[in-house]
C-alpha positions as CSV (number, residue, x, y, z in Angstrom):
1,M,17.7,5.0,-6.6
2,K,19.8,3.4,-8.7
3,K,21.7,-0.1,-8.5
4,L,21.2,-2.0,-6.4
5,G,23.8,-3.2,-3.4
6,V,25.1,-6.0,-1.5
7,F,22.1,-6.8,0.6
8,S,19.3,-6.3,-2.0
9,L,21.7,-9.0,-4.0
10,L,20.9,-11.1,-0.7
11,C,16.8,-10.6,-1.4
12,A,17.3,-11.1,-5.2
13,A,18.6,-14.6,-4.1
14,A,16.3,-15.2,-1.6
15,L,13.3,-14.8,-4.6
16,F,14.1,-18.3,-6.0
17,V,14.1,-19.8,-2.9
18,T,10.4,-18.7,-1.6
19,A,8.3,-21.6,-0.7
20,A,5.1,-21.0,-2.8
21,C,1.8,-21.0,-0.1
22,G,-1.0,-23.0,0.2
23,G,-4.7,-22.4,-1.6
24,G,-8.1,-23.4,-1.9
25,G,-9.3,-24.7,-5.6
26,G,-12.1,-22.9,-7.9
27,S,-11.6,-22.7,-11.8
28,A,-11.2,-19.7,-14.1
29,S,-10.4,-19.6,-18.3
30,A,-6.7,-19.8,-18.4
31,E,-6.6,-17.9,-22.0
32,S,-5.1,-14.4,-21.7
33,S,-6.2,-11.6,-23.6
34,V,-2.7,-9.8,-23.4
35,T,-1.3,-9.0,-26.2
36,Y,2.1,-8.1,-25.6
37,P,4.4,-11.8,-23.2
38,L,3.6,-12.1,-19.4
39,L,7.0,-13.7,-19.5
40,S,9.4,-10.9,-21.2
41,K,11.2,-8.2,-19.3
42,S,11.5,-6.1,-21.7
43,M,10.3,-2.8,-20.9
44,K,8.2,0.0,-22.9
45,N,8.8,2.5,-20.2
46,E,12.3,2.1,-18.2
47,A,11.2,4.7,-15.4
48,A,7.8,2.7,-14.6
49,F,9.4,2.8,-11.2
50,I,8.3,6.4,-10.8
51,P,4.5,7.1,-10.1
52,S,2.9,9.3,-12.9
53,Q,1.9,11.7,-9.8
54,C,5.6,13.2,-9.5
55,Y,4.9,14.8,-13.0
56,T,2.2,16.8,-11.4
57,V,2.4,21.2,-12.4
58,T,2.7,22.5,-9.3
59,E,2.6,26.4,-10.4
60,G,-0.6,27.9,-11.8
61,E,-1.6,31.5,-12.9
62,N,-0.7,34.6,-10.7
63,G,1.5,32.7,-8.7
64,A,-0.6,29.8,-7.5
65,K,1.6,27.0,-5.7
66,Y,0.3,23.5,-5.7
67,N,2.2,20.9,-3.3
68,P,0.7,17.2,-3.0
69,C,4.6,16.3,-3.2
70,Y,4.8,16.3,1.0
71,S,2.8,13.5,0.7
72,C,5.1,10.6,0.0
73,H,8.5,13.1,0.1
74,K,9.4,14.5,3.4
75,N,11.8,13.9,6.6
76,S,11.9,10.5,7.4
77,V,11.7,8.9,10.3
78,E,14.7,6.4,12.0
79,P,15.2,3.5,10.4
80,N,13.6,5.0,7.2
81,Y,16.8,7.3,6.4
82,T,15.2,8.7,3.2
83,N,14.3,11.8,4.3
84,D,13.3,12.6,0.9
85,D,11.9,16.2,1.8
86,D,14.1,17.8,-0.8
87,L,12.1,16.8,-3.7
88,Q,9.1,18.8,-2.8
89,E,11.1,21.1,-4.2
90,T,13.0,19.9,-7.3
91,Y,12.2,17.8,-10.3
92,T,15.1,15.4,-9.8
93,F,15.1,11.9,-12.3
94,A,17.2,10.8,-14.8
95,S,17.4,12.1,-18.4
96,Y,15.0,8.9,-19.6
97,A,12.8,10.0,-17.0
98,N,12.3,13.4,-18.0
99,T,9.6,12.2,-20.2
100,N,6.3,11.1,-19.0
101,H,5.7,7.5,-20.8
102,W,2.6,7.5,-18.9
103,T,0.5,8.5,-22.4
104,N,-2.5,7.3,-20.7
105,L,-2.7,10.5,-18.6
106,F,-3.5,12.0,-22.1
107,V,-5.8,10.0,-23.3
108,D,-9.1,10.9,-24.0
109,R,-11.5,8.1,-23.2
110,T,-14.9,10.3,-23.8
111,E,-16.8,7.3,-26.1
112,A,-15.1,5.0,-24.1
113,V,-17.1,5.5,-21.0
114,A,-20.2,6.1,-23.0
115,A,-20.0,3.3,-24.1
116,Q,-20.6,1.6,-21.4
117,S,-24.0,1.3,-19.4
118,D,-24.7,1.8,-16.2
119,S,-26.2,-1.7,-15.2
120,E,-23.2,-2.8,-17.1
121,I,-20.1,-1.1,-15.0
122,L,-22.4,-2.5,-12.2
123,S,-22.9,-6.2,-13.2
124,Y,-18.9,-6.1,-13.9
125,V,-17.9,-4.7,-10.7
126,R,-20.0,-6.5,-8.7
127,Q,-18.9,-10.6,-10.0
128,D,-16.1,-11.9,-8.0
129,N,-13.0,-12.9,-10.0
130,Y,-11.4,-14.0,-6.8
131,K,-13.5,-16.5,-5.4
132,S,-15.9,-18.4,-7.6
133,S,-19.8,-19.4,-6.6
134,D,-18.4,-22.6,-4.6
135,G,-16.2,-20.0,-2.3
136,K,-13.1,-21.7,-3.3
137,I,-9.7,-19.3,-4.8
138,I,-10.0,-18.8,-8.6
139,L,-6.3,-18.1,-8.5
140,A,-5.0,-21.2,-6.2
141,E,-6.9,-23.4,-8.7
142,K,-5.2,-22.3,-12.0
143,L,-1.4,-22.1,-10.2
144,K,-2.2,-26.3,-9.5
145,S,-1.9,-26.1,-13.1
146,V,0.2,-23.2,-13.7
147,P,-0.3,-22.1,-17.5
148,K,2.7,-22.5,-19.7
149,E,2.2,-18.3,-20.6
150,W,3.1,-18.1,-16.5
151,D,5.7,-20.0,-15.8
152,Y,8.7,-18.3,-16.0
153,N,11.2,-21.0,-15.7
154,G,9.2,-23.7,-17.1
155,D,9.3,-26.3,-14.1
156,G,5.7,-26.5,-15.0
157,T,5.6,-25.3,-11.4
158,W,4.4,-22.2,-9.8
159,N,7.4,-20.7,-7.1
160,G,5.7,-17.4,-5.9
161,Y,3.0,-16.3,-3.7
162,T,0.0,-18.7,-4.2
163,P,-3.4,-16.8,-2.8
164,D,-4.5,-18.3,0.1
165,C,-6.9,-15.4,1.7
166,Y,-10.6,-16.2,1.5
167,F,-11.8,-13.0,2.9
168,N,-14.0,-14.4,4.9
169,F,-13.7,-12.8,8.0
170,D,-14.7,-13.3,11.9
171,S,-15.5,-10.6,14.5
172,E,-12.1,-9.4,15.1
173,G,-10.4,-9.1,12.0
174,F,-9.0,-12.8,11.5
175,D,-9.5,-14.6,8.1
176,R,-11.3,-18.3,8.1
177,T,-11.5,-20.8,5.0
178,S,-15.0,-22.2,4.8
179,G,-13.8,-25.2,7.6
180,G,-13.6,-22.4,10.4
181,D,-9.9,-22.5,10.0
182,Y,-7.1,-19.4,10.6
183,T,-5.4,-18.6,7.7
184,G,-3.1,-16.6,10.0
185,W,-4.5,-13.6,7.5
186,R,-5.6,-10.5,9.5
187,A,-7.8,-7.0,8.3
188,Y,-6.9,-4.0,9.7
189,A,-8.7,-0.7,9.0
190,Y,-6.9,2.3,8.6
191,A,-7.2,6.4,7.3
192,P,-6.6,5.7,3.3
193,F,-2.9,7.8,2.2
194,L,-3.5,11.2,0.8
195,G,-5.2,11.7,-2.6
196,T,-4.2,8.5,-5.2
197,F,-6.0,5.9,-2.6
198,W,-9.2,7.6,-2.2
199,P,-12.4,6.2,-3.7
200,T,-12.9,9.6,-4.9
201,N,-10.3,9.0,-7.2
202,G,-11.2,5.6,-8.6
203,S,-10.3,2.9,-6.4
204,T,-11.2,1.3,-3.1
205,D,-8.8,-1.6,-1.6
206,D,-7.8,-3.1,1.8
207,V,-5.1,-4.5,3.6
208,L,-4.2,-7.4,5.7
209,I,-1.3,-8.6,7.5
210,R,0.2,-12.1,8.8
211,L,2.7,-12.6,11.1
212,S,5.2,-15.9,10.3
213,D,4.0,-19.3,12.3
214,V,6.6,-18.3,15.2
215,F,4.3,-15.3,15.9
216,M,0.9,-17.6,16.6
217,K,2.5,-20.0,18.7
218,D,2.8,-20.4,22.3
219,E,5.9,-21.8,23.7
220,N,5.0,-25.2,23.0
221,G,4.7,-24.8,19.3
222,N,1.1,-25.2,19.4
223,F,-1.0,-22.7,17.8
224,S,-2.0,-19.6,20.2
225,L,-4.8,-16.9,19.3
226,E,-4.2,-14.8,22.3
227,V,0.1,-15.1,21.3
228,Y,-1.2,-14.2,17.8
229,K,-2.8,-10.9,19.4
230,I,-0.3,-9.9,21.8
231,N,2.2,-9.9,19.1
232,L,0.5,-8.3,16.5
233,A,0.2,-5.4,18.9
234,I,3.9,-5.5,19.8
235,V,4.6,-5.2,16.5
236,E,2.7,-1.7,16.1
237,A,3.7,-0.4,19.1
238,L,6.8,-1.3,17.3
239,I,6.1,0.7,14.1
240,K,4.0,3.6,15.8
241,K,6.6,4.4,18.6
242,K,3.6,4.5,20.7
243,D,1.9,2.6,23.6
244,I,-0.7,0.7,22.2
245,A,-4.1,-1.0,24.1
246,I,-5.1,-4.8,24.2
247,D,-7.2,-6.7,25.7
248,T,-6.4,-7.9,30.0
249,V,-4.1,-10.4,29.5
250,N,-2.0,-12.4,32.3
251,E,1.6,-11.4,31.9
252,T,2.5,-14.2,34.1
253,T,1.8,-16.5,31.3
254,Y,4.3,-15.1,29.1
255,G,6.9,-14.1,31.1
256,V,7.2,-10.7,29.5
257,D,6.3,-7.5,31.2
258,L,4.1,-5.7,28.6
259,D,3.1,-2.5,30.1
260,K,6.6,-2.2,31.9
261,N,5.5,-2.0,35.0
262,G,7.8,-3.5,36.8
263,S,6.5,-6.5,37.3
264,L,3.9,-9.6,35.9
265,G,0.2,-9.6,36.7
266,T,-2.4,-8.5,34.1
267,A,-2.0,-5.6,31.2
268,S,-3.5,-3.8,28.8
269,V,-1.4,-1.9,27.4
270,I,1.8,-2.3,25.5
271,E,4.1,0.2,26.9
272,Y,6.3,1.0,23.8
273,D,9.9,1.7,25.3
274,W,12.7,0.2,23.2
275,L,16.1,2.2,23.6
276,P,18.5,-0.9,23.4
277,T,21.6,1.6,24.7
278,A,20.1,3.0,27.5
279,G,19.0,-0.7,28.3
280,R,15.4,-1.0,27.3
281,Y,14.4,-3.9,25.5
282,M,11.2,-4.7,24.0
283,Y,10.0,-8.6,23.8
284,Y,7.8,-10.7,21.6
285,V,5.6,-13.7,23.8
286,G,5.2,-17.3,23.1
287,M,7.4,-18.9,20.6
288,A,8.5,-15.7,19.1
289,K,10.4,-15.2,22.3
290,T,12.5,-17.8,21.8
291,K,13.1,-17.1,18.6
292,L,13.8,-14.0,19.4
293,A,16.8,-14.9,22.3
294,A,18.6,-17.5,19.8
295,G,18.5,-14.5,17.2
296,E,16.4,-16.6,14.9
297,V,13.8,-13.8,14.5
298,H,14.5,-9.6,15.4
299,L,12.9,-7.1,16.7
300,A,13.6,-3.1,16.6
301,A,11.3,0.1,16.4
302,G,10.1,1.0,12.9
303,L,11.2,-2.3,11.6
304,F,8.9,-5.5,10.8
305,P,10.2,-8.6,11.6
306,E,11.0,-11.0,8.9
307,G,8.2,-13.1,7.8
308,T,5.8,-10.3,8.0
309,E,2.9,-10.7,5.2
310,F,0.8,-8.1,3.8
311,L,-1.8,-8.7,1.2
312,H,-3.8,-5.1,-1.0
313,S,-6.4,-5.7,-3.2
314,V,-7.6,-3.0,-5.1
315,R,-10.3,-3.6,-6.2
316,Y,-13.8,-1.1,-8.2
317,I,-16.4,1.1,-6.6
318,N,-19.2,0.0,-5.8
319,V,-22.5,1.8,-6.0
320,T,-25.2,-0.2,-4.0
321,D,-28.8,-0.7,-4.4
322,G,-29.3,2.1,-1.7
323,G,-27.0,4.5,-3.4
324,D,-24.0,4.2,-0.9
325,I,-20.4,4.1,-1.9
326,A,-18.9,0.6,-0.9
327,M,-16.4,-2.1,-1.8
328,A,-16.6,-3.4,-4.7
329,P,-16.6,-7.4,-5.1
330,R,-14.4,-7.5,-8.1
331,M,-10.2,-6.8,-7.7
332,K,-8.2,-4.9,-10.3
333,E,-5.8,-6.2,-8.3
334,L,-4.0,-8.3,-6.1
335,R,-1.0,-7.0,-4.4
336,Y,1.6,-9.0,-1.9
337,S,4.8,-8.8,-0.4
338,K,7.5,-10.6,2.3
339,K,9.7,-9.7,4.3
340,L,12.4,-12.2,3.6
341,I,16.0,-10.4,5.4
342,W,16.4,-9.1,8.4
343,M,18.2,-5.0,7.5
344,T,19.6,-3.7,11.3
345,Y,19.4,0.4,11.6
346,S,23.2,0.2,10.0
347,D,22.0,-2.1,6.9
348,L,19.7,0.2,6.0
349,E,21.6,3.4,6.4
350,Y,24.3,1.8,4.6
351,E,22.4,0.5,1.6
352,T,20.4,4.4,1.6
353,Y,23.6,6.6,1.5
354,D,24.9,4.1,-0.7
355,E,22.0,4.6,-3.4
356,V,23.1,8.5,-2.8
357,K,26.5,8.2,-3.7
358,E,25.2,6.0,-6.6
359,E,23.1,8.6,-7.9
360,Y,25.3,11.2,-7.6
361,D,27.8,9.8,-8.9
362,F,25.8,8.3,-11.7
363,P,22.6,10.8,-11.8
364,D,21.9,9.0,-15.3
365,R,21.4,5.3,-14.7
366,L,18.1,4.4,-13.9
367,S,16.7,1.6,-10.6
368,V,17.0,-1.6,-11.4
369,Y,15.0,-4.9,-9.5
370,Y,15.7,-7.9,-9.4
371,G,13.2,-11.2,-10.0
372,D,10.9,-12.0,-12.4
373,I,6.7,-12.5,-12.8
374,E,6.8,-15.4,-11.3
375,N,9.0,-14.8,-7.5
376,G,8.2,-11.0,-7.4
377,L,10.5,-8.3,-7.4
378,G,13.0,-7.4,-4.4
379,N,13.8,-4.0,-2.8
380,P,16.5,-2.5,-1.2
381,Q,15.4,-3.0,2.0
382,G,14.9,-6.9,1.8
383,W,11.1,-7.0,1.1
384,V,9.9,-9.4,-2.4
385,F,6.6,-7.9,-4.2
386,Q,4.1,-9.8,-6.6
387,A,0.7,-9.2,-7.7
388,F,-2.2,-10.1,-9.7
389,I,-3.7,-7.9,-12.2
390,E,-6.6,-7.9,-14.8
391,D,-6.9,-10.2,-18.1
392,A,-9.0,-8.1,-20.7
393,K,-11.9,-10.7,-20.1
394,G,-11.5,-9.5,-16.2
395,D,-9.8,-13.0,-14.9
396,L,-6.8,-12.3,-13.0
397,R,-3.6,-13.2,-13.8
398,P,0.0,-12.4,-13.0
399,Q,1.3,-9.1,-13.5
400,T,4.5,-8.7,-16.0
401,Y,7.6,-7.4,-14.8
402,E,7.3,-3.9,-16.1
403,E,3.7,-3.9,-14.1
404,T,5.1,-5.2,-10.9
405,V,8.8,-2.3,-11.5
406,F,5.1,0.0,-11.3
407,C,5.0,-0.9,-7.7
408,M,8.9,-0.4,-6.3
409,G,9.4,3.8,-6.5
410,C,6.8,3.3,-3.7
411,H,8.0,0.7,-2.0
412,S,11.8,1.1,-2.1
413,R,12.8,4.5,-0.8
414,L,10.3,7.2,-0.1
415,G,10.0,9.4,2.8
416,A,6.8,8.8,3.9
417,T,6.9,4.7,5.0
418,A,7.8,2.9,7.7
419,D,9.9,-0.1,6.8
420,T,8.2,0.0,2.8
421,V,4.8,-0.1,3.9
422,F,2.2,2.7,3.9
423,T,-0.7,1.6,5.9
424,Y,0.4,-0.2,9.9
425,S,1.1,3.2,10.7
426,R,-2.2,4.5,9.9
427,K,-3.9,1.6,11.4
428,Y,-6.7,2.8,13.5
429,E,-6.9,2.1,17.1
430,D,-10.5,3.0,18.6
431,A,-11.5,0.6,21.4
432,S,-15.1,0.7,20.6
433,N,-14.7,-0.1,17.4
434,K,-12.5,-3.2,17.6
435,R,-9.7,-1.1,17.7
436,G,-9.0,-1.0,13.9
437,W,-9.0,-5.3,13.6
438,Y,-11.8,-5.2,11.4
439,H,-12.3,-5.3,7.6
440,W,-13.8,-2.8,5.0
441,T,-16.8,-4.9,4.2
442,Q,-17.8,-5.4,8.4
443,K,-17.2,-1.6,8.7
444,S,-17.6,1.3,6.3
445,I,-15.7,4.0,7.0
446,K,-18.5,6.2,6.9
447,G,-18.5,8.3,9.9
448,T,-15.6,8.3,10.9
449,P,-13.5,11.2,12.5
450,E,-10.4,13.1,10.8
451,H,-7.6,12.5,12.7
452,K,-4.5,14.9,13.2
453,V,-1.0,14.9,11.5
454,A,2.2,16.8,13.6
455,Y,3.5,18.8,11.3
456,E,6.5,21.4,12.0
457,G,6.1,24.8,12.5
458,K,2.4,24.1,12.0
459,G,1.4,22.2,15.2
460,E,-1.3,19.8,15.1
461,Q,-2.9,19.4,11.9
462,Y,-6.2,17.9,10.2
463,E,-4.3,15.9,8.0
464,Y,-7.1,16.1,4.6
465,T,-7.5,19.3,5.6
466,M,-4.2,20.3,5.4
467,Y,-3.7,18.2,2.4
468,L,-6.8,20.0,0.7
469,Q,-5.2,23.7,1.5
470,Q,-1.8,22.4,0.0
471,N,-2.8,21.0,-3.6
472,I,-6.1,23.2,-3.5
473,A,-7.5,20.0,-4.5
474,G,-8.4,16.2,-4.1
475,D,-5.8,15.2,-6.1
476,E,-2.6,15.3,-7.7
477,F,-3.5,16.2,-10.9
478,R,-6.3,18.6,-9.4
479,D,-8.2,16.7,-12.0
480,N,-11.3,15.4,-8.9
481,D,-13.6,18.4,-10.6
482,E,-16.4,17.1,-7.7
483,V,-14.3,17.5,-4.9
484,K,-13.3,21.0,-6.1
485,A,-16.9,22.4,-6.4
486,K,-17.9,20.4,-3.3
487,F,-15.2,21.3,-1.1
488,F,-13.9,25.6,-2.2
489,N,-14.6,28.4,-3.4
490,S,-14.3,29.9,-6.3
491,D,-11.0,32.3,-4.8
492,G,-9.8,28.6,-4.1
493,S,-10.8,28.5,-0.1
494,L,-11.9,26.2,1.5
495,K,-15.4,26.1,1.7
496,T,-16.3,26.1,6.0
497,D,-19.6,24.1,6.6
498,M,-17.6,21.2,4.5
499,V,-14.4,21.4,6.7
500,T,-16.3,21.4,9.4
501,A,-18.4,18.1,8.3
502,L,-14.9,16.3,7.2
503,H,-13.8,16.9,10.7
504,S,-16.9,14.3,11.8
505,D,-16.7,12.0,8.7
506,V,-14.2,11.5,6.4
507,S,-16.3,9.8,3.7
508,V,-17.4,13.7,3.2
509,L,-14.4,13.6,1.3
510,L,-12.8,10.4,0.1
511,F,-16.4,8.9,-1.3
512,P,-17.6,10.2,-4.7
513,S,-20.9,11.0,-6.4
514,S,-22.3,7.6,-7.6
515,E,-21.9,9.2,-11.1
516,R,-18.8,9.8,-10.2
517,A,-17.9,6.6,-8.8
518,L,-19.9,4.6,-12.4
519,T,-17.6,6.6,-15.0
520,L,-14.4,5.9,-13.0
521,N,-15.1,2.8,-13.2
522,K,-15.8,2.7,-16.5
523,A,-12.5,4.7,-17.4
524,Y,-10.4,1.5,-15.8
525,R,-12.6,-0.8,-17.4
526,S,-11.5,0.2,-20.6
527,I,-7.9,0.5,-19.3
528,V,-8.3,-3.0,-18.6
529,K,-10.0,-4.2,-22.4
530,E,-7.0,-2.1,-23.5
531,Q,-4.2,-4.2,-21.3
532,S,-2.7,-0.8,-21.7
533,F,-1.6,-1.0,-17.7
534,V,2.4,0.3,-18.5
535,Y,1.3,3.0,-20.3
536,G,-1.0,4.0,-16.4
537,R,-3.4,2.7,-14.5
538,D,-5.2,6.2,-13.8
539,A,-8.9,6.0,-14.3
540,N,-9.0,10.0,-16.1
541,V,-12.0,10.5,-18.6
542,K,-10.5,13.3,-19.9
543,P,-6.7,13.8,-20.8
544,V,-5.2,15.0,-17.8
545,T,-3.7,18.4,-18.4
546,N,-2.4,19.8,-14.9
547,V,0.5,17.2,-15.5
548,H,4.5,17.8,-17.8
549,K,4.5,15.9,-20.2
550,T,8.3,16.8,-20.4
551,I,10.6,17.9,-18.0
552,S,12.9,20.9,-18.7
553,P,15.6,21.5,-17.6
554,Q,17.3,19.0,-16.1
555,D,15.9,18.6,-12.2
556,K,13.8,21.7,-12.9
557,P,12.3,23.8,-9.5
558,T,8.9,23.2,-8.7
559,G,8.4,26.6,-7.7
560,L,7.9,25.0,-4.1
561,T,9.1,26.7,-1.2
562,D,6.4,26.6,2.0
563,F,8.0,22.8,2.3
564,I,5.4,20.9,4.4
565,L,7.0,18.5,6.9
566,S,5.7,15.4,9.0
567,T,7.0,15.4,13.2
568,A,5.5,12.1,14.4
569,T,5.8,8.6,13.6
570,S,1.9,8.0,13.3
571,L,-1.3,9.1,13.3
572,I,-3.4,11.6,15.8
573,F,-6.2,9.8,17.0
């Protein structure tokens, strides 16, 4: 990734015409404790788009090899043309990025952690910093009269995303206002991505999806919950490139053969069968079908339709009074993304190859992302990203330009994503558990069996077990001593009984002990008090040792030779 091409410039232009969303009310202190201007676009780390995990040491003593790199860098599936599996082999950075600027990795937070009592940190993480006591959205109220230090263009109006999700979910995972209205947001459960996003490594999180209004309406323009559910399932089938089960519907109502059996009747599955070059098409239902025919919305395998939004809250780890691990009410971050521009396969392929050529011609040129604190930042695939993060007192504030650049590397060119998104292709489908349409507060991941992934030359393998085998640890930095003691023998081999337990219940790996959960909360809280996010957000207590401070020589080999390549677009449940 270097400079952005023509499609990214179009996306950048679109940032400034994005309409603000509606919201609720509430109140919070407008005073910010940050020690640098939020509106500044200067950067302390010009390579902030490269995650700290990319500096992991992959070779150990006695020829040991550790490969967490395959999690993100792999042979991608069309229309993701990144194919960055070569990054398992080489640390390919611009010269500036050969210095690891994530210096928080090397800070000893032992004293800061010890200074916080268990009761203090539990009280803190159990406080809701998103909704006020009367159920209103604090940020939405604050943004009605946007603080000057947040107002990038000085027009007195917040022009970016205004939080409008109430995190009030019904039995089908739909978010509802206090009055019972649908906000359009729908929560879904998914297999947490490898390593960093496991609660045992620092955070709990959730993800919600919302399609644009036309996907929620029938052909007459009236809201229809059934239409919306069908269209969400169609999108899921397109992203996963597989059949998706649905509640039985009458196809004649919509004039679409959803199950592809050659006639209109009842259907209980969305059959994936899309290959336009062979005359095989798929269609949305309701108003979205009409708009598709008019070319106003689009459909293609592996891509979300324009207007798709995602909301991702990153939270502390709660320890219940009964000692269970759960999602905390307090948010560390609220991350938002929206697809503004439709790009065809050819557009995406051109954009990727343009960036590859740019990297070849100018290997020391760093990526540039267009946007600002208020409008968010655009990526080369037509998406805009924006986020809120805690200020020193724990109130949510907009992320700075640099703090948002932090998000961009993983959501631009990365082999592991589907249309820059990690989780929708990893959504659970179990019919006995609402086909994955629920929020983690409604059903814990505890008791969920381990899923599989198909790998080249290795066949179907349990995904989390494979990660442990390849990394000989439960995190990229190999810093999680609790997982190492729990899952590994002294010679680095996996404990058979723990692997068996993992196959039956992923929480035996994903969930930390109560003690570790509280320690991780305390470590991250110290970063919040410092407001030192630009130096890293990893909740390490002791300085991390299995990470490079500098990369030398240029394009240093990782030493890995057993490259892990997956062959499927979705997980095997």
